[in-house]
Structure formats: C-alpha cells, structure tokens
N, C-alpha and C positions, 0 to 999 in steps of 0.2 A: 555128650548127652543134647536134644535141643529140646523147647518148649516151644511151641506157636497156641494161636490162639487157638478159642474151642471152635469148632465147626464140625458139621458129618463128615467123618475123614474115616476111606475103608478101613483102616488100621482100628484096633476095637481095645479096651482090656478090663481083666475082672478086676476090684478091688476086693481091701480086709474082710467087707462086709457083703461078696459074695453079688454085691451088684454089677452089671458091664454095661457099660457107656464107648464110644467114640472114642480114639486116645489121643491129646494132642500133648504130648511126655513122651516122649522117645530117648532110649542107648542107642548105638550105629557103632557095630564094628566093623573099622575099619580093613580091616583084614581079610576081613570072610563073608564083607558086603550085607552082614545079615543086619536088621533093626529089631529092639526091642522092644515091646508098648512099656511106658512106665506109669506107675497109677497121680494124675492129677487131678485137684476136684475142681480147682477156683482158674477162672480163667484169665490166658493168661497174655492177653492181647495188649499192646500195646505197654507190656509192666518196662524196670529196666533190671541192668544189672549187673555186678560183680561181681569178679574173684577176693573170699576174705583170710586172712592176715594168719587163716590155719591153710589156706589149701579150700577151703570149701568152696561153693555157689552158693550164691543169694539169687532171688530174684524177687522184684520187689511193687508190688501193684499190679496194676490194671482192669482189665473189663467188668464191665458189669456180667450177670450170667444170660448168657442169648439162645434162641431154640433157633429152628430153620429159618435158615435165611440172613440169617443173623438180628433178627429178630431178641429187642430186650425181650426176661421174659414174663418182665412187670409191667410190659406195655399192653395194659388191658383196653387200648383199639384193636391194635394189630393180632394179640396175643392173649384172647377174652378168655381163654380156660387158665393159664398159668401155666402151658404145659411149658415142660422142662428134660425131652427126649436125652438131655445132655451128662443132665447130673448136676450140671455146675453148679458152681458159688459164685456169690460177688468179689471179683479178684481184687476190688478198689486198694481194700487196705491187708491186702493178703502177702506172706513175704516166705517164701518159699524155699527151704535148704535142702543142699544133699554133698557128701563128702565120697570121692572120688575113692571107687573101689575096681581093682580089678577081675571080684570071683565073678560080677555082677547084680552082685545081694545087698548094694548099697540102694536106698531107696531116696526123692523128696519126702520130706518133713513140712510140713503146710498146720497155721496154728499150733494152741495149743495157749498156755499158760501166759505170765507178767516175765516181758524180756527180764530172763535171769542172765543173760551169758555177759560173762565179766571178760579183761582182757590183761592178761599176765604174758613180759616181757615178749610183746608183739602178737603172740599167739591169743586165736578165743579157745576159750577150755566152759564147761558144759555146754551142755544143747538143744536146752526150753526153748522154743519159733513163740511168738503169741502174732500180733498182726500189726499194724504201722498204726500211729496215731487218727489219722486221715485216708480219706479215699487219693488215691493216686495213680490218672493214666498221665504218661507219658512224662515220669521221673526222671533225675541223670541221677542216678548212683555215682558216688567218690571215692574211692581204696582216702586211709587216711595213716599216717605216720608209727599206730598204733595196732596197727590189723585192723579196726573197726574201720567201716564207712558213716557216708551223710548217702542220706534220703534228699533229695533237693525238687522243691517244685511239683508242677504235674496237674492237670485237674477233676473236676473230682467225677468228671462220667465222659468227658472225651468228646473231642471234635474238631472239625481242622483248623480251627485256631482255639486261643484263649479266648475267654471274654470275663469280665470282671465277677459275675457271677456263677461261673465252673470256676473259675485262677482256685488253686489253693498257696498261697501266696508264702509258704513257710518250709523248714526242713529241719529232721528230725536225724537222732542216730542211733545207727544198728552195733553193737550191741544199743539196750538205751540209755541216753544218757539226761536224762529229763523230760521235759513236757518239748512236743514240738514251736520250735522256735520263729518268730515273723521276722522278714526278712525285702523291707520296702521296695530293693530292687527285680523282686520277683512282679511288685504289681505297678509298677508305673516301666513294667515291659509290653503288658499285652495289649497291644494283641499275640504276640509272637513271642513266647516265652515256655515251651515249650520242650523239653528235651533241652532247657539248657548248658550252651555246651561250658565246663566246667573241666579244669588241671591244676590239682595242690602245688603249690610251689614250695621250693626251696626253705623259705622264711617260718611255715608248715599255714601260711593263707593259702585261700583262692580264688583263683578267676576266673571268670565267670563274666562267658558273656550272651549278650538277649538279645536280641529284638535290631536296634542301631548300638546298642549302650555297651560300658565291658565297667567292671569293677575289680579289684582287688579285694576282697572279705577275710576280717581279723576273726577268724571262732572267736577267737579265744573273752575281744575286747564287744567283741558284736558289732563290729562298725566298720563299712566301706569306703574306702581310698578311687575316686573316680578316675576313671583314665579315658582315654581318646576311644571317641566314637567310632563305631566299624566304619571304616570307608566302600562307598562302591552297590553294597548290596548288602541285602539280611543272608547270616552264614544258619542261622537256626534254624530245624523243623518251622512249617513245612518246605522252606526254603530247602534246606538239607543242604549244604557246601561239605566240601570232602575238608576236613579238620584233621590235625596230626599236631604231637611235639617233634620237635625234629632230635632225631639221636643225640643223645648229651655227651660229649668226648670230650676227653682233656685238652683238643686243640681247641674247644668254643670253650674252657674252664670247666664243663658241667653246667652253662646256663641255659633256662628253658628259653626257648621259642617256637613259636608257638603257628601254624600255619596255615590257612585259611583260602579254597579254590572251590571258584563255582558257587553257587545257590540262585538268588535269586533275587532284583527289584522290582518286582511284583507291588502293587498297593495292598498287602492285608488289612491295611485301615476298615475299605470295604470288605472285608470276611466274617465268619460269626463260626461259633462252635457248628452250627450246623453245613455250611456250604462256602466255596470260596467267594460266592455274589458275584462274580464275572467268571470271562471268559477264559481263567489261569492256562490252560494247554494252549492257546493264544501267543503268547509270555514268552519271550526266550530263555533259556537260561542265562545265567554271567558267565564271564567268561573270567572272569582277574582274580588273581592269587596273589598274599598278603601275608605277612609275619610281624610280629610281635615279640619284642624279651618282654616280660613283665616285668620283672625285676632288675632290670637295668638302672642305669643314671637316667637314660632319658626313652622312656616308657611311647613309644607312637608306634602307627604303623605303618608299614613299606608298604610298598610297590615292590611283587616279584615277577618275573616273567608270570604273561598269560598263559592260559589252560592252552592247549592246540584246538581243542572244539568247546566251546561252549557247557555249561552242564553241573543240571541240580541229582543230587542223590550219589553221589559218585563215594567210595570207598579207600585209601588212603589203606597200604597197608605195605610195614615193613621186611623189608628184603636182607639177607645177609651184606652185603657190604654196604650199608648206607643208605641204598639210597631206595623210594618208596615209590612204588605200585598201585596204577590210580585207574581202579576201573569201573564200573559198572556207571549206570544213569541216563538222563537221559536231557536231548537240546532241548525243547518245552515244555516250559508248566512246571508241576512241583509234584511233592510228595503228596499224601494225599487222595481221597475216593470223593465220589456223589454221584448222583442220581442224573444228572444234567444232560448225559449223556453228546458231552463233546468231546473225546476221545475213547477212545477200543473200552466198552464196557464201561467202568466208572471210575477207572485212575484218571488221573489231576495231571498222569505224564504223561505224553509223549514224544514220537522221533528218540527212543532208544540210543545209544550212544555203545556201537559192538567193538570200539577202537581203546582198548588198553593203551596208557602213556604210564611213563617213569619220571619223576622228580628227580633228580640230582643235585 
C-alpha cells in the first residue's frame, strides 16, 4: 500500500461521497502488476509513518492542501479563487490508519472523534481515529514496547529546514496518552531537526539525533541525557545520511549499535524554511561512517570505514545474511528543492549515484 503527495496524478479515485479526484493512495498487487486507487483526502506529502502493534499501518501529519503546481489552496496571491481541484484537506494534523487485508476491501480511515484506541497485551484494540494535537510536517514516528507509537517534532507548514517560527518542539502518543509534551532538544537543534533520527532502546528510552546533537530521552521522567555530538557531518534531513541499527545477535549480546553513513557538512545556518540560501548543489556530500552503542558503558561515536562514494539520501536495506545493501542518493547537494535552478529542475541534489554498496 502506497501513499504519496497530493498532485495531478493520472489515476483517479471516486470516494464514498461520489466525488472524483486524482489518487494519491494506491494498493499494488505485485503478482498481477495491478494498482488500485484508494480514497485518501488529506495531503500526505512529508508525513511520517509506522506499523502499529496490531499490524495496522499509520501515517501522521503532512502538508497543507495544494492546487495545481503545488500552490497552496490558501495562498490568496497565487490562488485568489481558492480553487481546490484535487479536493484535498490539510494533512498537518491528520492521522490515517489502515489494517491490511487480502481481499482488497480494506480502506484508509481518516479523522474522527477523540482518540479512543487503547493498548492491551501489546495489541491495539478499538479503531476510532482522530487528529494530531498540532501540525507536523516531517515528523518522526517510533514504535514503543506496548504497541503504541510516539510522534516527534516536525514543522507547522514545512520547508527546507526548520525555523523557530515553524518549529513544533513537542511529541505526542498514538493512541492518545494526554497532551503533547515539550522537548527542549527539538528547540536547540533548529534549523536541522526535521525527521529527527530516533530509535527505541532496550531500557525504554529513546535515542535521538538531530543537528550535531545527540541525547537519550526518558519518556517517563521527561529527562534527557546528553551523549557526544555527531562528528564530521549532519546526518538528519536534509543532509539525509543512510542510517540503521545493526543486526541484534547473540554474538553482540543484542546490544543496539547505530550506524550513520554519509550526509552533508553544508552550513545550514544560512538556510531557511523557504530556501537553502546558498548553492547547496555545489557542496559535496559526506563520505564518513560512524557508529555508536548508546547504552554501552562508554557511548561514544567511533569512525567506521568510509563510504566508497560520498552520498546524501542513501538507504540501507537489511539482507538475510546480516549485511546491509546501500543504494540511492547523490554525490552533490542534499534532499529538498527550490526555484533557484542550481540543478536539474528544482532539485537540491545532483550527480546521482547508481552504484550500490554492501556494508558488512
């Protein structure tokens, strides 16, 4: 099942109310190579997602409603009539949940009353959907031990990097566990704190990394423990390093070790939510790899072998033999886009890397 951003896609979908618009949700049958449109109304561009404890998929946050060429529906200058040909709604506070099925009958649920899902024996029960407590563009979603998830950070309306005006320095739980909670880490890591890199640790604490800062966050005590700063480069979006938790095995006593490869050392203090502020496509990506074991007796970043090619926007994929495949990405620039015409179209990345690598 796939959800993308609201745009003028050729595939259309007709909803329960009889209206038809471009589809940005689909199910895809890999056996028959058949895509089936699915009804989604909120704009899912730049949302975050995770699998819930009962196997359902949940997608949180996103973008404001847009019209042709990505212009905001509410932009009175560029869209004075308020035209909304896609019929999309604001995705900033939206929650969408679907429970997968084999017969093609399952559909995305959006909106609803107060969050009434509860957690029982690590499985979510009930199915009433509500909205987030604040707008979140580029939030991170991480699963917790009881089957619920925590939705962390994001911007109110989005952009290249975060600003104090746009920043949402809070987190909240799904199913709902009270009001959203302020986290100072999400303030002092502006402007590079979107999609903060987050993993649940065996202790129940969260490892978080953004900008050059790193912490362990105690969800119960709402306290942070500082860890060493990230060396060499920014790894979080838009630098967008390839990141992964190394396989947990008896040989390493199931101790979590986190790996970060690539990213960018560009000066994001020059950037804003509206633009990069400099020709970021002229900045080479980073080629370093570092690792850290956050709950070891001496949690420090250690240099690992460097990448064969510097890379931003790489992706790690676990392989059955315990190695990891690394693909995608660019050698110059970062994620993101703008109108400065520094690269192909609006892209802030150039010099794509077509050669994958394997991490052993």
